[in-house]
N, C-alpha and C positions, 0 to 999 in steps of 0.2 A: 504494499500499500504506499502510495506517495504521500508524504507529509511535508508541507512547506509553510513558511511564514508569510509568503507573498499572497496577494488576493486573487491571483490567477495562476495558470500553468502555461508558461510560454510555449507556443507552438501547438497547444492542445485546445480543444473546444470543450467547455463545460456544458454538459447537456442537461444536468439536473442538480439543483441545490436541495439537499435533503434537510439540512438544519444544523443547529448547534450541537456539538458533542464535547464532552469533557472527561477528564480523568484527574483523580486526586491521589496523593500519597502523603501520609503523615508518618514520620519515622522518629522514634525517640533516640536521643544520643545518651549513652550511658555515662555514669559518673566518672569512669576511668578516662573516657574520651574528653569529658569536660575538664578534668584535672590536667591532663596532658596538653589540651588546647590552651588552657590558662597559662601554663608554663611557656609555651611557644609565643603566646601574645606578649609576655613580659620580656623574653629574650629576643623576640623577633622571629620571623619565619612564617611558614605556612602550616596550617592545621590539616594534615593529610586525612585524619579521621573524619573531620567534618566535610572535607571536599569529597571523600568517598561516599559518605552518607547522602550528601546533596546529589551526587551523580546517580546514586541508586534510586532516590526518590523521584528524580526527574525521569529516569527510565521507566519506572512503574507508572507514573502519571501519563506519559506519552503512550505507553503500551495499552493502558486502560482506555484512553481516548480512541486509539486506533481500533481496539476491539469493539467499542460501541459503534463506531462508524461502519465497521464491517458487518455487524449485526443488522444495521439499517440498510445495507445494500450498497454502500459507497465504495469507491475504489481510490479515493483520495481525501485528504483533509487539508483545507487551505486556510490562510489567515491565522495560523497557530500563534497563540500567545502563551508564554510560560511565566507564571508568577511564583515567587518563593518568599516565604515568611517564616519567622520563628514564633512558636506558641509557648508561652510560659517559660521561655528561656532555655528549655531543654528539648523541645519538639521542633522538628523541621517539617514544614508543609510546602508541598509543591502542587500547583494546579496547572493543567494544560487544557486550553480551550481552542476550538477551531470550528470551521464549517465543513461538514461532510458533504461531498459532491461526487457526482459521476462524471467522468470525462471520457472522450474518445480520441 
């Protein structure tokens, strides 16, 4: 399935707009990751644990969005927007939203 942030698919004709699809993922970061991340923040550097958790949440949200689009009969999702937030300081939330379409 084609997934794009653009509002159209260059060189292809969208023949049907099915509607909004979305996927969400909320992942908790454990206390060890929090502690190690805090140390990295003090001494500098990147927090690999949080980066990996964020990548995982993003992948889950996009996969859920694609699955929903496929169940509706779409072969692409256009105009995809990905939002990331923290909840309560220890939870990572990622949502992916787009428009399910059929193209030829």
